[in-house]
N, C-alpha and C positions, 0 to 999 in steps of 0.2 A: 148729201152724200148717197152713194150707191150702197144698196144692200149687200151684205157680204156673200149671200148666196148667188148674186149674178156676177161675181168677180171670179174669173178664170185665169189661171197662170200660164202664159205661153211658154214655149220652149226657152231655155236660158240663151242658147244659140242656135237658132233654127237652121242656119246654113253651114254650121260647124261640123268638125269630125266627130264620129262615134268614139266612145272610149276605147283607148289604145290604137287609134288610128290617126293619121297625119292629115293635115288641112292642105288642100290643093289651092294656093292662092290664084286670084284671077290674073290672067296673063301668063300663068306658068304652065308648063306641059304637065300632063298627069304623072309622067315618071318622075317628077322632080320631088315628089313627095317623099322617096326614099332617102333624100340628103339629109341625114340627120347629123352624123358624125363621120369624120373620115375613114374610121374603120367598121361603119355599120353594114350589115347585111340584112335587110327586113323583107321577108316574104309577104306578099300581099296580093291584092287584086291584078296587080301588073307584073307578077313574077318577082323574082329577088332582085332588089333594088341595091345597086352599091355607089357609093359616092367616090369622087376621085379627087378630092382636095385635101391635102395634108393641113393639118391645124398648127401644132407647135412644131417649128422647124428651127433647124440649125444651118447657118451657111458654110462659108468655104473652110475645108481642110486641106492641109499642105503637107505633102511627103517628100523627103529628099534622102537619097543615099549618099554617103561619103566614104571615105577610104575603108572603114572597118566597122560600118554600122548604118543605122537608119535612124532619122528623126521625123516625127509626125506632130504637127501643131495644129491646133483650132482654138478659136475663141470660145468663151464661156457663156456666150448669150444663146438663149433659145426663145424665138420670136412667137407670139400669138397673133398670126397673121401679119398686120403691119405694127403691132404693138410690141416694143422691146420689154417682154414679160419677166423672164426668167434670167437673172445676171450672173448666176454662180452655178453653172451646170457643166460639168466635165464632158467633152465630147471625145476625148482620148483616153485609153484605157490600156491596162497591161493584162494580156490573156494568161500568159505564163513567163518564164524566163527567157523564152525565144521568140515571142510574139507579141506585137502591139497592134493596135487598131484604132482608127479614126472615123468618125460618122458625120455626114452631112445629110440633111432632108429631115424627114418626119421623125421627132424623137420618140414618139410611141410606137413606131415601127422597131426603131431600135431596141427599146426595151423588151420587146417581144423576142427579136433575134437574139438578143444578149442572153436571155434566160437560157436559151438552147447552146449557146457558146459555153456558158458557165457550167452547164450540165456535162459537156463533153470534157472540160477540165477536170470535173469532179470524178467522171468515169475513169479518166487515165489516173488519177490519184488512187482510186479504189483497186483498180488492177495491179497496180504497184510493179509493173513489168518495165519500169524504167523508160517507157516510151511517153513523150509529150505530144501535144498537138503542135505541129510545126506550121510555119507561116504559109508555105505552099499548099499544105493540106487544108488549112483553113480557107484560104483563096479558093481553091478548086471547089471545095464544099459549098461556100457562098455562091459561087458562078451558078451551081446546080439549083441551089435554093432560090435564088432570085429569078432565075429562069423559069423554075417551075411556077413560081407565083405568077409570075408574068403571064405564062401560058394559060393559067386558070382564070385569068382577068381579074386576079386579086394581087396586084403588084405591091411590093414593099417600096414605099418611096423613100429610098435610101441611095446616098453615094458613100461607098465604104473604102476606105484606105487600109490596106492590110501591109504591114511590114515586120521584119524580124531577121534573125540569123538563122541559116540552114547550112549545115555541112562546112561551117566557117566563112560562109559568103552572105552578105547582105541582100535581102530580097524586099522588093516593094512593088506592089500591085494595086488596081483599082477595080472595083465592081460596082456597076449602077443597077438601078431599078429594073432594067431589061435583061440582066445577066451578061451585059457586055463587058468584057474584061480585057485588060491588058497590063503589062509590066513594063517599067521605065525606071530609069534613074531619078526621074522627078515626076511627081504627081500632083495634081490640085483639083479640087472640085468647085462647083458653084462659080461665083464671081472670081476666085483665084485662078480659074482656067484662063481668064483674060489678062489678069493683072499679075498674078504670081509666076506662072509659068515663063513668061519672058525673062524675068529677072533670074530664075532660077537655070534657065537653059544657057545663061551666059557663062555658068560654071559647068554644066553637065555635057554641053556640046564643045568644050574646050578641053583638050586632053591634058594640056598642061595644068590648067587651073584645077580640073577635076581631080588629077592625080595628087594635089597638094591640099584638098580638101579635107581636113581632119575634124574631129569632133568640135572643137571650139569654134573654127570657122564656119561650120555647118550651122551651129547654134546662133552666131551672129548673122548669118545670112537668113536664117528662118525669122529671127527679130525684126530684120529690115523689111521682109516681106510681110509680115503681120503689121507692121507700122503703116505700110502702104495700104493694106487692105482696110485697116481702121480708118484712114482718111477717105477711102473711095467708096466703100460699101456701107450703104447706110443700115445694113442689117448685121453689122459687126459690132464688137466691143473692144474696148482697150486691155481687158483681162484675157489672158488666153492661157491654156495648159499645153504642155509638150511632153513627149515621151521620146526617149532615146534608148535604142536596143543595139548593144554592142555584144562581144563575145563574153564580157564579164557580167552580162545581165541586162536587166531593165531598170531604167531609172525615169520615174514619172514625177514631173513638177507641175503643180496646179495652181501656182501663184506667180506667174509671170505677168509682166505688165509693159504695155507699149510706150516707149518713151516718145512724147508729144512735143510738138513745136507749132504753135498757132500764130507766130508772129507775122506770116503772110496775111492774116485776117485784117491787120491794120492798113494794108495797101488796098483793100476793097472798098470801093465808093460807097458811102452810106453806112460804114462801120461805126 
């Protein structure tokens, strides 16, 4: 055996990072050391490092105007990367009696922006001047916020659908992470842009069908759209929530479920 006096302890990890720093793995660029989380900003040797990868995300949001109101639907799944992690998360919310909102994209970013929206609602209540946050006002404010964050290279990775009633007329608009915004009779985000919009436009672009689209028919149409998305979008979930805003107020239902039919699977070879 060696005498203890001749034993010297080497460094635990000689090629590792110093305390509080990040390790630059071989083959990666030096600037990759800042990619810690989706919202991290780490000042260091290479300047402020920002990562650009949302972590917990929700998929499609679908919005539809009908004769005297607006309906917004979204499933209740929030995925952690490719993992279907959280199965009971509402992504459709009531802002006040005139405004509803639905979100797709990074859920942490939405939690951030929702705190500010909630504070605006509280401020309206405290002022007690009978003025409420209207859908167009929220829509315009979000376009400024999203474009400002994009211009600072700190975008909020969100697709936001804003709906509601203003001056007796239904309103529906969409704002994305770059601040690009538009209003329409039908709105969809994510995979729903490709699968839901064609189904919705069969009504919205047909004046006769659109004129006869009442609350019940709009709800049934939204249900059929969510069924298609459940079949085709691997980041979706059969449970979904919906918010309906009319002149009478806002109704939120967080316990909707897609009617499923998998009989076609018996026709697939090897089933």
